[in-house]
Structure formats: C-alpha cells, structure tokens
N, C-alpha and C positions, 0 to 999 in steps of 0.2 A: 418418512417425514413425520416428525413428532409435533403435535399441536401443543401450544403453551396453555397453561390454565386459563389465561385471559381469553384466548381465542375459543377455548371450549365453553367458557361462560357466555361469550358473545354468541356462539353457535347454539347455545341453549335458549338464551333470552330473546334474540331477534325473531326466530320463528314463532315463539309464544306471543310476542307482541303482534305479529301479523295475524296469528290465529284469533287473538282478541279483537282486532280490527274487523276481521271477517265475521266473527260472531255478532259484533255490534251492528254491522251492515245487514246481517241476516235478520236481526231483531227489528231494525228499522224497516226492512222490507215487509215483514209480516205485520208490523204495526200499521203500515199504510194499507195493507189488504184487509185488516181486521174490521174497520168500520163499514166496509162494502157489503157485509152480511153474506159473503160467499162461503165456499167450503172452507176457506182458511179461518173464518170466524168460528166454525164448529170445532176445529182442532188447534186453536191458538195456543192453549195451555200445553198441549202435547208437543207442539212445535218448539215452544220455549224450553221444555224439559229435554227434548231431543237435542236441541242446540247446546244446552249447558252440558249435558253428559257427553256429547261428542267432543266438545272443547276440552273437558276434563280428561277424557280417555286419551285423546291425542297428546295432551300435555304430559300425562304420566308416561305414555309410550316414548315421547321424544326425550324426556328427562332420563328415562332408563337407558335409552340408546346412547345418549351422550355420556352417561356414567360408565356404560360398558366400554365405550371407546377409550375413556380415560383409564379404566382398569387394564384394557389390552395394551395400551402404551406403557403402563407401569410394569406389566408382566414381561413385555418385550425387553425393557431395560434390564430387569432382573435376569432374564434369560440370557441376554448378551453378556452380562458380567459373569454369570455362572459358566457359560460356554467358554469364555476366555480362560477362566480358571481351569476348566476341564482340559482344554487344549494344552495349556502349560503343563499340567500333570501328565497328560498323555505323551507329550514330547519328551518329558523327563524319563518316563518309563521306556520309551523307545530307545533313547540314547543309552540307558542302563542295560537294556536287553542286547543292544548291539555290542556293547563292551563285553558282556558276558559271553555272547556267541564268539567274539574274537578270542577270548581267553580259552574257550572250549576248542576252537579250531587250532590254536597254537599248541595246546596240550596234545591234541590228536596228531599233529604234525611231529611233535617231539617223540611221541610214542611210536609212530611209524618209522621215524628215522632211526630209532634205537634198535629196532628189530631187524 
C-alpha cells in the first residue's frame, strides 16, 4: 500500500499537533504546582526545558521517520520498474538461449545421422 503525499503530510502534522497539546497541558500542570512552593517549584525551569527538548526531539524523530517512509516508497517504485525491465531482459535471454540450444541439437542430430 502506497501512501499519498497528502496522507504522509497528515501523518506528520497530526501527531505533532497532539504533541504540542500534550506539552501545553504539561506546562499548565506545572504552572498550577509552581505557586504551591513544593518540589516542583524548585525544578520548574528544568521541567520547562525538559518538556521543550522532549517535544523537539520527538518532533525531529517523527519527521525523520515519515521522510524515511516516503523514501522507502519511492525506492520500492523504482525497484519495481527496474525489476520489470530486468525480467524482460532475462526472458529475452532465455528465449535466445533456447533457440541456440535447439540449433546445437539439430546440428548434433545431423552430424549423428550422417555418420
């Protein structure tokens, strides 16, 4: 099954939007906990940095995976066309070799019958 470019773009963008929503909810949750002066208050800045870098890392990973899927599809298309060409060439060689073998057999039969 080959995915169209539009479906690949959607498969790239939709999870990124969900990831952004998750990050916004994460930030809202630690914003609620920050004024309570608990342990979250002590590491608030680190949590924001971890959230941002996690989102960016997953974004890069997901975009690379979608690009690799696109490249695999393109390579499969190229491979299919090249295999069709090779199969045609192979069939042509087989038919030529069959005719050559038939010629050799006919020559051998004539040679045996003349002796």
